[in-house]
C-alpha positions in Angstrom: -26.9 13.9 20.1 -27.6 16.4 17.2 -23.9 17.6 17.5 -22.8 14.0 16.9 -25.0 13.8 14.0 -23.8 16.9 12.5 -20.3 16.0 13.1 -20.9 12.8 11.0 -22.5 14.7 8.4 -19.7 17.2 8.0 -16.8 14.7 8.4 -18.7 11.6 6.8 -17.8 12.1 3.4 -13.9 12.8 3.6 -13.7 9.8 5.8 -15.6 7.6 3.1 -13.0 8.9 0.4 -10.0 8.4 2.6 -11.1 4.8 3.5 -11.8 4.0 -0.3 -8.4 5.3 -1.2 -6.5 3.4 1.6 -8.2 0.2 0.3 -7.1 1.0 -3.2 -3.6 1.9 -2.3 -3.0 -1.1 0.0 -3.2 -3.4 -3.2 -0.8 -1.5 -5.0 1.4 -1.7 -2.0 1.3 -5.3 -1.7 1.9 -5.6 -5.4 5.0 -3.2 -5.1 6.4 -5.2 -2.0 6.4 -8.4 -4.2 8.0 -6.9 -7.1 10.8 -5.3 -4.6 11.2 -9.0 -3.0 11.5 -10.5 -6.6 14.1 -7.9 -7.7 16.0 -8.4 -4.2 16.3 -12.3 -5.3 17.3 -11.5 -8.8 20.0 -9.2 -7.7 21.3 -11.7 -5.4 21.4 -14.3 -7.9 23.4 -12.1 -10.2 25.8 -11.3 -7.5 26.2 -15.2 -6.6 26.7 -16.0 -10.3 29.2 -13.0 -10.7 31.4 -14.3 -7.7 31.3 -17.8 -8.9 32.3 -17.4 -12.6 
């Protein structure tokens, strides 16, 4: 039991920081994904306008 508590003490801080950073990055990745999807739609619209005109 003492060994488990010692391991939690040794690795707890890096785990907390890692989880915090992953949560922050997740939101930014979702925003980036939405932007890429919107950009793809705009590019597709420009392609259609170019070939139809």
